[in-house]
C-alpha positions, 0 to 999 in steps of 0.5 A: 311051873313049866317052861315055855315053848320056843317063841312064847313071850313071857314075863318074870315075877318074883315071889318071895318064899320063906326058905332063908329069904331066898327069892324063887322066880315064877315065870308067867307064860301065856301057855301056863297061864291058859292051862289054869284057865283050861283047868277051871273051865274043866271044873266048871264043865264037870260041875254043869254035868250034874255028876255032883248033884246025887248025895251018894256021890258027895258022900263018896268023895268025902270018904275018899278025901278021909282015905287019902288022909288016913293012908298018907298021914306020915306024908302029910306030917313030913311035909308040914315039918319040912315047910314049917318045922311043926312037930308030929303032935302039933301036925296031927292035932292042929292040922289033920285031926280038925279035918278028919272031925269035919269030914266025920261030922259032914258025912254024919249030917249031910243027909239031914242037911240036904233035906228039903226045909218045909215053910209055913204057908200062906193064904196065897200058898194054901194049895201049894207045896211050899219048901226051901230047896238048897242048890250047889252054887257052882265052882268054888275057889279055895286059897289056902294059907301058909301057916296052916297049909293042910287045915286051911285049904282042906276043911273049906273044901269039905263043906263045898264038896258036901254042898255039891259044888266043883272045887279049885284048890290053890294052896299057898306057894310058901309051904311048897312041900304041902302044896306039892303033896295035895297036887300029887294025892288029890287026883289019886282019890277024888275026881280029877276034873272036879277037884283040881289043884293049881300050884304056883306064886303070884302069877299063878294066883293072880291069873286064877283070880281073873277066872269067873267062880261062883264063890271064893273062900280066902284065908290070909292077909287084909291086903291080899283079902282086898285083892281077892275081893276086888277081882271077885267083884268084877264077876259079882262073885261072893266071898268068904274072907278070913283075914288077919289084922282084926284083933290087934294087941298092944304090949306095954312096957310092963308086960312080961315079954317071955309069956307075951312072945311065947 
């Protein structure tokens, strides 16, 4: 995060990172927070320019995303190893492969998905041409998870791009190497205004959630999910939440702990 200019007021929050329990300060300065607002506004303006409407543009962006992944696969694997000690097999098969499959399927099916859907006529619409035409929602926020920082950040983005939305990515600050890599690579391959990456901790995420979005996707804890939903409610923004804690498991005294904890 950039330092504040001389004369700016600032408040400091502390964000816990998974690096041996160390605490790293994240300063919430008016200047830095205004940059978040500017970034979101640029994404919205880019969407309003209608550049995402053509199907070919969406496919081009998905192809660029795929190229980014394949050309920097080793970098992604290295970042996942640095953040979570994932070995190469796990990083590829549990994170990268899923995203590539999602992109390939989406590119193949998108022309069909984007077609108008005919609907049955009623006596009142016999003279009309009746169909359902899908429109993009607008500007979408994707808040990624720390435990699958590549898969659960990029995979939701694929569908949002395919539908013609602008997408603001907020990777988890806990997996900071993956987050930094995404912030570096994304503007090299995808439209810089439509698909920005915002990095940072709790202050940055809090500021992002004050902005108006047309849909928010979040993967993480139930506690934070409630915060996301409360922030979205202020703008009547629909949300998609994938939350932990919904499938509790009771481990009794007769279980094999070696198997249960594997």
